[in-house]
Every structure is written in C-alpha cells, then in structure tokens.
C-alpha positions as CSV (number, residue, x, y, z in Angstrom):
1,M,-42.5,23.3,-20.1
2,L,-38.9,24.8,-18.8
3,L,-40.4,23.8,-14.8
4,A,-40.9,20.6,-15.6
5,A,-37.3,20.3,-17.3
6,F,-36.0,21.6,-14.0
7,F,-37.4,19.6,-12.1
8,I,-36.6,16.0,-14.4
9,C,-32.2,18.2,-14.4
10,V,-32.2,18.9,-10.3
11,L,-33.6,15.1,-9.5
12,M,-31.5,13.8,-11.0
13,Q,-28.2,15.5,-9.9
14,C,-29.8,14.9,-6.4
15,L,-29.4,11.1,-7.2
16,Y,-26.3,11.9,-8.6
17,G,-25.0,13.4,-5.1
18,L,-26.9,11.2,-2.8
19,F,-24.6,8.8,-5.5
20,F,-21.0,10.3,-4.2
21,L,-22.3,11.1,-0.8
22,R,-22.7,7.3,-0.3
23,N,-19.1,6.7,-1.9
24,T,-17.5,9.4,-1.1
25,A,-18.1,8.9,3.2
26,R,-16.6,5.3,3.1
27,P,-13.3,5.0,4.6
28,S,-10.5,5.1,2.7
29,A,-7.8,2.0,2.6
30,L,-5.2,2.7,5.4
31,Y,-1.4,2.1,4.6
32,H,0.6,-0.6,6.8
33,E,3.0,0.8,9.5
34,K,4.8,-1.9,7.6
35,P,4.9,-1.7,4.4
36,T,5.4,-5.8,2.9
37,I,5.6,-5.3,-0.8
38,P,8.3,-3.6,-3.0
39,V,7.8,-1.3,-6.0
40,T,9.1,0.4,-8.6
41,V,8.5,4.3,-9.1
42,L,7.9,5.3,-12.5
43,I,8.1,7.7,-14.0
44,C,8.4,9.4,-17.4
45,A,10.2,12.3,-18.0
46,R,10.8,14.6,-21.7
47,N,13.0,17.9,-20.9
48,E,12.1,17.2,-17.1
49,A,15.9,18.4,-15.4
50,Q,14.1,21.3,-13.4
51,N,11.4,19.8,-12.0
52,L,13.5,16.3,-11.3
53,S,16.2,18.2,-9.6
54,W,13.0,19.9,-7.4
55,N,10.5,16.6,-6.7
56,L,13.4,13.3,-6.8
57,P,14.6,13.7,-3.3
58,A,11.2,13.5,-1.8
59,V,10.7,10.5,-4.0
60,L,13.6,8.9,-3.5
61,E,12.9,9.8,0.6
62,Q,9.8,8.0,1.2
63,K,9.6,5.7,4.0
64,Y,9.7,2.7,3.1
65,T,11.7,0.1,4.1
66,D,12.1,-2.7,5.4
67,E,12.9,-3.8,8.9
68,A,16.9,-3.4,8.3
69,G,16.7,0.4,7.2
70,T,17.1,-1.0,3.4
71,P,14.6,1.2,0.4
72,L,12.2,-1.5,-0.4
73,Y,11.3,0.4,-3.9
74,E,13.3,1.4,-6.8
75,V,13.0,4.5,-8.2
76,L,13.3,4.8,-12.5
77,V,13.5,7.5,-14.4
78,V,12.5,6.8,-18.6
79,D,14.4,9.6,-20.0
80,D,11.3,10.4,-23.4
81,Q,13.9,11.7,-26.0
82,S,15.0,14.3,-23.7
83,T,17.2,17.4,-24.6
84,D,18.2,19.0,-21.8
85,D,19.8,17.7,-18.7
86,T,18.1,15.8,-17.5
87,Q,20.8,13.0,-17.4
88,D,23.1,14.6,-15.6
89,V,20.3,16.0,-13.0
90,V,19.5,12.1,-12.8
91,T,23.2,10.7,-12.4
92,D,23.7,13.5,-9.8
93,L,21.0,11.9,-7.7
94,M,22.1,8.2,-8.6
95,A,25.4,9.2,-6.5
96,Q,23.6,9.8,-3.7
97,F,20.6,7.5,-4.2
98,S,21.2,3.8,-4.5
99,H,17.7,2.5,-5.9
100,L,17.9,5.4,-7.9
101,R,17.8,3.7,-12.0
102,Y,17.6,5.8,-15.2
103,I,17.4,4.8,-18.4
104,K,16.6,6.2,-22.3
105,S,13.7,5.1,-24.5
106,G,14.5,3.1,-27.0
107,H,11.3,3.8,-29.1
108,P,9.7,6.9,-30.7
109,A,9.2,9.7,-28.7
110,G,6.0,9.2,-26.5
111,K,4.2,8.4,-23.4
112,Q,3.3,5.8,-24.8
113,Y,6.9,3.8,-25.6
114,A,7.9,5.2,-22.3
115,L,5.4,3.6,-19.9
116,Q,6.4,0.2,-21.7
117,T,10.2,0.9,-21.4
118,G,9.1,1.4,-18.3
119,A,7.2,-1.4,-17.5
120,E,10.0,-3.7,-19.4
121,A,12.6,-2.6,-17.3
122,A,10.7,-2.4,-14.1
123,Q,12.7,-4.7,-11.1
124,Y,9.5,-5.1,-9.2
125,D,6.3,-6.2,-10.6
126,V,3.8,-2.9,-8.6
127,L,4.5,0.3,-10.3
128,V,3.6,3.4,-8.8
129,L,3.4,6.2,-11.5
130,T,3.7,9.9,-10.7
131,D,4.9,12.7,-13.2
132,A,8.2,14.7,-12.9
133,D,6.7,18.3,-12.0
134,C,4.8,15.9,-8.8
135,T,6.0,15.9,-5.5
136,P,4.6,13.8,-2.5
137,A,2.8,15.0,0.0
138,G,4.7,14.0,2.6
139,S,6.7,10.6,3.9
140,N,4.0,8.4,3.8
141,W,2.7,8.5,0.4
142,L,4.3,5.7,-1.0
143,A,3.1,3.7,1.9
144,A,-0.4,4.8,1.9
145,L,-0.5,4.1,-2.3
146,S,0.7,1.0,-2.3
147,A,-1.0,-0.7,1.0
148,P,-3.7,-2.0,-1.6
149,F,-1.8,-4.6,-3.5
150,S,-1.1,-6.2,-0.1
151,E,-4.9,-7.0,-0.1
152,G,-5.0,-8.8,-3.9
153,K,-5.4,-5.3,-6.1
154,E,-4.1,-4.5,-9.4
155,I,-4.9,-0.8,-9.3
156,V,-5.5,1.7,-6.8
157,L,-6.6,5.3,-7.7
158,G,-5.2,8.2,-6.1
159,Y,-5.3,12.0,-6.2
160,G,-3.2,15.1,-7.4
161,R,-3.6,18.4,-5.9
162,Y,-2.4,21.6,-7.0
163,N,-1.1,24.0,-5.1
164,S,-3.0,26.6,-4.2
165,R,-2.0,29.9,-5.4
166,P,-4.2,33.8,-6.1
167,G,-6.0,34.1,-8.5
168,L,-9.4,33.1,-10.6
169,L,-7.7,30.3,-12.7
170,N,-6.1,28.5,-10.0
171,T,-9.1,28.7,-7.5
172,F,-11.0,27.2,-10.6
173,I,-8.2,24.4,-11.9
174,R,-8.2,22.7,-8.4
175,W,-12.5,23.1,-7.8
176,E,-12.5,21.0,-11.1
177,T,-9.4,18.6,-9.9
178,V,-11.7,18.2,-7.3
179,H,-14.8,17.5,-8.4
180,T,-13.5,15.3,-11.3
181,F,-11.8,12.6,-8.8
182,L,-15.0,12.8,-7.1
183,Q,-16.3,11.9,-10.0
184,Y,-14.2,9.1,-11.0
185,S,-13.4,7.4,-6.9
186,S,-17.2,6.6,-6.4
187,Y,-17.6,5.7,-9.9
188,A,-14.8,3.1,-9.2
189,I,-15.9,2.5,-4.8
190,A,-19.5,1.5,-7.1
191,G,-17.2,-1.0,-9.3
192,I,-17.1,1.1,-12.5
193,P,-14.2,2.5,-13.0
194,Y,-13.4,4.6,-16.1
195,M,-9.8,6.3,-15.4
196,G,-7.5,7.6,-12.8
197,V,-4.6,10.4,-12.8
198,G,-1.4,9.9,-14.3
199,R,0.0,11.8,-11.8
200,N,-0.1,9.5,-8.2
201,M,-2.2,5.7,-9.7
202,A,-0.4,2.4,-9.6
203,C,-1.1,-0.9,-11.3
204,T,0.3,-4.4,-11.7
205,R,3.4,-5.1,-14.9
206,H,0.9,-7.1,-16.3
207,V,-2.0,-3.9,-16.1
208,L,0.1,-2.0,-17.4
209,Q,2.2,-4.8,-20.3
210,S,-2.0,-5.8,-21.6
211,A,-2.6,-1.5,-21.6
212,G,-0.3,-1.8,-24.2
213,N,-2.6,-3.9,-26.8
214,H,-4.8,-1.8,-26.3
215,P,-6.9,-0.6,-29.9
216,L,-5.8,3.3,-28.5
217,W,-2.8,2.5,-27.3
218,Q,-0.6,3.5,-30.2
219,K,-3.3,6.0,-31.5
220,L,-4.0,8.6,-28.9
221,T,-0.3,10.2,-27.6
222,S,-1.7,11.2,-24.1
223,G,-4.3,9.6,-21.3
224,H,-2.9,6.5,-21.5
225,D,-3.8,6.5,-17.5
226,D,-7.6,6.5,-18.4
227,I,-6.5,3.3,-21.0
228,I,-4.4,2.2,-18.4
229,V,-8.0,2.1,-15.8
230,Q,-10.4,1.0,-19.1
231,S,-8.2,-1.7,-20.3
232,G,-7.5,-2.9,-16.6
233,A,-9.7,-1.8,-14.1
234,G,-12.6,-4.2,-12.7
235,P,-15.2,-4.2,-9.7
236,G,-12.2,-6.2,-7.4
237,N,-9.0,-4.8,-8.4
238,T,-9.4,-1.6,-8.6
239,A,-8.7,0.5,-5.5
240,V,-8.7,4.6,-4.4
241,V,-6.9,5.3,-2.1
242,C,-8.1,9.3,-0.3
243,T,-5.8,9.7,2.7
244,P,-3.3,12.8,3.3
245,E,-0.7,10.4,2.9
246,A,-1.5,9.9,-0.1
247,V,-1.4,12.9,-2.2
248,T,0.7,14.8,-5.1
249,C,1.6,18.8,-5.3
250,S,2.3,19.7,-8.2
251,D,1.7,23.4,-9.6
252,A,-1.1,24.2,-12.0
253,E,-0.8,25.5,-15.3
254,K,-0.5,30.1,-14.7
255,S,-2.1,30.8,-18.1
256,W,-5.4,30.5,-19.5
257,D,-4.1,29.4,-22.4
258,G,-1.6,26.3,-21.0
259,W,-4.7,25.0,-18.7
260,V,-6.8,24.8,-22.2
261,K,-3.7,23.0,-24.0
262,Q,-3.6,20.9,-21.4
263,K,-7.5,20.1,-21.0
264,Q,-8.0,19.8,-24.0
265,R,-5.5,16.9,-24.3
266,H,-7.2,15.1,-20.9
267,T,-10.8,15.6,-22.0
268,S,-9.7,14.3,-25.4
269,T,-9.9,10.8,-23.6
270,G,-13.3,11.0,-22.6
271,K,-15.4,9.1,-25.2
272,Y,-13.6,6.2,-25.6
273,Y,-14.9,5.6,-21.7
274,R,-16.7,2.1,-21.5
275,E,-20.2,1.9,-20.6
276,P,-21.9,2.2,-18.5
277,G,-19.0,4.5,-17.4
278,R,-19.7,7.1,-20.0
279,T,-23.4,7.4,-20.5
280,L,-23.8,8.0,-16.4
281,L,-20.7,10.6,-16.7
282,G,-22.9,12.6,-19.6
283,I,-26.3,12.2,-18.1
284,Y,-25.1,13.9,-15.6
285,A,-23.3,16.3,-17.1
286,I,-26.1,16.7,-19.3
287,T,-28.5,17.2,-16.1
288,H,-26.4,19.7,-14.6
289,A,-25.9,22.0,-17.4
290,G,-30.0,21.7,-17.8
291,M,-30.3,22.6,-13.8
292,W,-28.1,25.8,-14.8
293,L,-29.8,26.5,-18.0
294,S,-32.9,26.4,-15.7
295,I,-31.8,28.8,-14.2
296,L,-30.7,31.3,-15.7
297,V,-34.2,31.7,-18.2
298,M,-36.2,31.7,-15.4
299,S,-34.4,33.9,-13.1
300,I,-34.2,36.4,-16.7
301,L,-38.4,35.7,-16.9
302,C,-38.9,35.4,-13.3
303,L,-40.4,32.0,-13.4
304,W,-39.8,30.6,-9.3
305,T,-42.3,28.5,-7.8
306,P,-42.0,27.8,-4.3
307,A,-41.0,24.1,-4.9
308,A,-38.1,24.9,-7.8
309,L,-36.3,27.0,-5.2
310,V,-36.7,24.1,-2.6
311,L,-35.8,21.7,-4.6
312,F,-32.7,23.6,-6.1
313,A,-31.3,24.4,-2.4
314,V,-31.6,20.4,-1.4
315,R,-30.0,19.7,-4.2
316,C,-27.4,23.0,-3.3
317,V,-26.9,21.4,0.3
318,I,-26.2,17.4,-0.7
319,A,-24.3,19.3,-4.0
320,W,-21.4,21.1,-0.5
321,L,-21.9,18.4,1.8
322,V,-20.4,15.5,-0.7
323,F,-18.1,18.5,-2.4
324,R,-17.1,19.0,1.7
325,L,-16.7,15.9,2.3
326,I,-14.3,14.7,-0.5
327,S,-12.4,18.7,0.1
328,R,-11.7,18.1,3.6
329,K,-9.7,14.1,2.7
330,T,-8.0,15.7,-0.4
331,G,-6.5,18.4,1.7
332,E,-8.2,21.2,0.0
333,R,-10.8,24.3,1.8
334,F,-13.5,25.6,0.3
335,T,-15.8,28.2,0.7
336,F,-19.8,27.1,0.0
337,F,-19.5,30.6,-2.4
338,I,-16.0,29.5,-4.6
339,W,-18.3,26.0,-4.7
340,L,-21.0,27.5,-5.9
341,A,-18.9,29.4,-8.8
342,G,-17.5,26.4,-9.7
343,D,-20.7,24.6,-10.1
344,S,-22.2,27.2,-12.7
345,G,-18.4,27.8,-14.2
346,W,-18.7,24.1,-15.1
347,M,-21.3,24.1,-17.2
348,I,-19.3,26.6,-19.5
349,Y,-16.2,24.3,-19.3
350,N,-18.4,21.2,-20.6
351,F,-19.8,23.7,-23.9
352,A,-15.5,24.9,-24.1
353,F,-14.5,21.7,-24.3
354,L,-17.1,19.3,-26.5
355,P,-15.1,19.5,-29.2
356,Y,-12.5,17.5,-27.4
357,I,-14.6,15.2,-25.0
358,S,-17.3,14.5,-28.2
359,W,-14.7,14.0,-31.3
360,K,-11.7,15.7,-31.2
361,N,-7.9,14.7,-30.3
362,K,-5.2,16.5,-29.3
363,T,-2.1,15.1,-30.6
364,N,0.4,15.2,-27.8
365,W,1.8,14.2,-24.8
366,K,3.4,17.1,-23.1
C-alpha cells in the first residue's frame, strides 16, 4: 500500500515536472530598444521614507525615454497614511526629477484604497506596480517589463528577487520565491494565470479598476496583486517576462518571526484562487507531501525497492533541471543539494501554513 502511494505521488510529480519544464523552457518576451508606450510606475507606501530614499532614484533613472531623451513614464507615489518623513523624501526627489509625482490616498488606510487612488490619478493607462523596498536590477527594467503591452497584453508578470545573504532563512526564502515563480509563471504561460507579486508586475488601468469590483477586494487587506490576476487575467491577455533585465530586488525578512507573519499574509489568498488553478496547485502540493512522507517511512522501515529508487531519481533529475533553468533566468544560483534540501523543506512549509492556505485570513497588509 505504501509503495503504491509512493509510486502514484512520484509519477504525478514527474508529470508536473515535465509540464513546468515545457513552459519554463519557452523564451521570454524581449523588450524593444526604443520604448513606445508611456507608463506609470505606481508605488504605494506607508512609512517607507528610508526605503524610498534608497530605491526611488533607480526607478527614476530608467532608460525609458523618447528619441529626445525625455522620460516616457511617470513615477507616482501614493502615500497611504504615513506618519514618517515619506512626503519630505519624495518632495526632495521631485525637485530633481520632473517625472515624479506624489499624492496622498484620500481613503481609509489600506493598500486596496491606495491602489485605486493611484489608478485614478495615473497619467497613463499602463500601470507598473512595485514596492518602496524594491529596486530594479538594472536600467532596462521598465523597458523589459512593459514590452508585452505593445503586443496587446493587459497583464505582465515579472520576478521579484530577494538579495542573497548568509543564513538558512535567507536561502530558503530565495528557494521558495523561485519555486513560487516557477509555478505561477508556468500556469500563466499555459493559459491558467492565478497570481502575481506586487513587487514586480504590470497591468492596464482598466484591469486594476475592475479588480476593485471583485468581492474580495474590500474584504481582504493583503493579496490584492493576486486578486488583480484572478479578476483580470485570461489565456490571451497575460504575459510572463523572465529575463535579467526585468527583475526587481529587495531584502528578505531577516527574522523567522517576521517571515512567518509575511507568509501568513501571502498564503491567505490561495484559498480564493479560481479553478482549475486551485485544484492543480492542491494536487501538486498533496503529491509532493505524499512523496516525501513515503520516503521517510520507507527509509525507516527499509522498504526501498530498485524500481522505487530509479523512479525517485528520475523525478529528482527532472525537478532539478526545471529549477536550475528557472533559477538562471531569474539570476539565482543554487546547488543540487540546496535544491534538494529546499524541496523537502517545502513539505514542512505547507503543513506549517496550512491554516492560512485553507481557511484563515491575515488582517494587515504590512
């Protein structure tokens, strides 16, 4: 019985690995040398004075200009009830950069209100979303992420990388971030988009405003990037950009307690994903856990068979090839043994956050 369950789970994991490999191996969209579509970079900030002073200049210095060298974009900072020096920091930068604007959210505190305020006030119809604690990986970030809009796309999903630091927590955070991107980018390429990350994504004004009519928009206080995708993404209007130019970088949580609270927010939206994405994600997580639990029990009871070893090795080769490919596209580097440790640790991760994945909601966006 145990061997049968193991074989079923590993076979399913092999099928998922081949599915991911097929989609991950596809070339990403390329950006045009000369930007043609004006865009608004929308940043919602609450008490982010220090982060804005560090990261905003890199956003404002993008190579996204017309032939005369005039910026073909604006950066709009929406202040969500800050009590620090956020306004002063942005005001000082406005004296140096004419394409920077600052407004205050006129609604109650909450990122959903700040996003809607920004959508209404934006000068342009294409909105590029990022966070105050993020910085572009390079000066072509905006050109790379915005390119698919010239082909009629309405939603573009990018990768938000975390800076590499020593330590187990940082390593697993970066592993899990790559793994999450692998899943949602593959599903989006297959025509089943279900989520994005607000650190690095873009959409049209219409899509963002339409998300405000979603029944969960006012109910939830986090995960609005996922709701944007859930309400507005479809097989033909969504693109994935996975190139070194299209990446944003930020610092990962430095404490286990801070990371747990962050993941409680992030995972609490998953229960609302539409079908068939939710079912496919569930089957993947269940068979992954079943595989590793079976391995543990079989090792304790010495029930390994040659066929089981071969099948598990095949699954590891497929999964490692997929992970290495997506890691290189996102600028990450992991050894095989770090990948294997992260893969087994992801089972524990899912059990730890199961209450938020299944029924609980986190009540703050910061």
